[in-house]
N, C-alpha and C positions, 0 to 999 in steps of 0.2 A: 119723301116724308119729312126730311130735315128742312127743306125749303118751305114746305107748308107750315111747319112749326114756327119758323122764323117770321113768316108773314103774320101768323096769329099773334105772336108776341108783340110785334111792332104795331099792329092794329090795336091791341089792348092798351099799349102805352099811349097811343095817340088819343084814343077815346077818353082815357083817364085824365090826361092833361088838358084836353079841350074842355072838360067839365070844371076845371079850376078857375078859368077866367081871371087869372092873375091873383086870386085870393082863395085860400082854402081854410077850413076849420078842422082842427085835429084835437084829439084828446092828448093832453100833456100832463106828465107827472114830474114835479120838481119844485125846488125852492122858488118862491116868488110867483107861482102860477096858481090859478084858481080852478084848475082842472081842464079848462079849454083855452087853447092858445090860437090866435089868428095869425096865419102865415101871410105876410105881405112880401111876395117875391117880386123883386124889381125887374126880373126878366119878363119878356112878353110871353103869352101862352104858346105862341109858335116856337119861340126859342127854348122854352121848357121841353117841348116835344122833341126838337132837334137835338138837345143835349142828351136826352135819354136814348134816342136812336143812335147817336154817335157812340155812346158807351157800349150799346149792344153790338154794334158793328165792329168796334175796336176789339172788344173781348173775343168775339167770334173769329176775327182775322188773326189775332195773335195766337189763339188756341190752335188755329189751322196750321200754323207754322210748327213743324215737328220739333225743331231744335229749341225754339223759344218755349214751347209747351213743356218739354221734358227737362230743360236745364235752367229755366228762369222762374222767378216769381214776380209777376208784374201786375200792378193794380192800375185801373183806368178811372179817372174822374174827369167829368166834363162840366164846365160852367160857362155859360154864355159863348158857346162854341170854341172855347179854349180848353185844351186837354192837358191834364197833368198825368204823366207816367211816373209811377213810383214803384219801388221794390228793388229787386236785385237781378243781375245777369252776370254770367261768369266771364264775359269778354266785351271789349268795346264794340266788336263787330255785331254781336247780338243786341247790345244796347242801341246801336245806331239803326239796326234793322227794324227794331220795334218802333222807333220814331218814324222811319220812312213809311212803314205800313200804315201807321195812324195818320200821318200827314196826307196820305192819298185818299182818305175818306172825305166824301163831299161835305161841304159846309164847315170843315175844321179851319178855324182862323189861325191858330197857332198851337204849338206843342211845347210844354215845359217838360223837358226830359230830365227827370230827377232819379233815374235808375242808377243805382250804385253798382260798380263793377266789383262785386264780391259774391261769395257763395250765397245761395238762397237762405233767408233767415229761418230760424227754427220755429216750431209751433209755439214754444214758450215765449219767444220774442214777440211773435205776432199777437199772442194773447195779452202781453203787456201793452202793446200798442193799442189794442182794442180798449183796454182799461183806461189808458191815457185819453183816448178820443172821447170816451164816455164822460170822464171827469171834466175835460175841457168844455164839452157841450153843457154839462150841468152848471158849471161856473158862469158860462156865458148867459144861460137862461136866467140865472140868479141876479144878474146885473141889469138894472133898469135903464142904463145909459146906452145899451147896444141891443139891437134886435138879433137874437141868436139864430132865428130862422133864415136870416139873410147871409149867413156865413157857412161855408162848407169846411169841414175839418177832416184832414187826412193825416194819419200818423204812421211813420215808417222808422223803425229802429230808434224810437224816441224823438225823432225829428217831426215837428208838427207843421203842416202846410195849411195855409189859410187862403180860401178863395171866396170871391163874392163881389158884388157891386156895392161899394160903401163910400162914405165920405172919409176924408183924411182923419177927422176926429174919431169916427167910428173905428177906423183901422188901428189907431193908436190905443184906444181903450181896449179893444179885443186883444191886441198884442200883449199888453201889460197883464191882462187876465190870464192868458195862456202861459206866459213866462213864470207865473207864480204856482203853476200846477206841478206837483211832485213827479219826477221822472222825465220831464221835458228837457231834452238835450239842447234843442235849438228851435227857433221859430222862423219859418220862411214865409214871407208875405207875397202872395200871388194875386193880390187884389186888383180890381179895376176901379179907378176912382171917379166919383161923380160929385157934382156940386151939392151943397146942403139943400134939403127940401126939393130934390129932383128925383123923380122916379122914371126909370127907363120905359115902363109900360104905360105911361100916361099919354 
């Protein structure tokens, strides 16, 4: 039954992203938008699908490990086949085990292991991180010099991680925007850099 469910989830993800063709239209609410925002993702449609499948597999495999599931709080984010592991684990051995599990997933190019060796964060701390992420995204959307839809934002314990395919100028603009958000302790850039006027999916 569980295997059938997993296949259904992966099929749904695949069909959804195949429909994107590298460009999607979504309803957006926020400063500087007119209600509809066009997302120009620089990843290819195939890579979009791969990233979602990698995340599903990573979460499933980490959850299947009893020690990791019961003792740790780990978030998985994949962009362009590069995985960010963030959160907390009580020991180096569990931190390293999580990385090895994810590295073994097909099509994973690299793993940024940002899991802190501390006790799992509280619900209050995580709600604060959610607020920071929302504020960061709002501020990015409000700035006309950067396309917020091309940047992934992850926050853990006030530390903001930025992922995406961006130019050096876009990276600098985004970083300065994030640094000005209240509650941000540090900004870690995990960008992949491209030349100006270059799209990966062209």
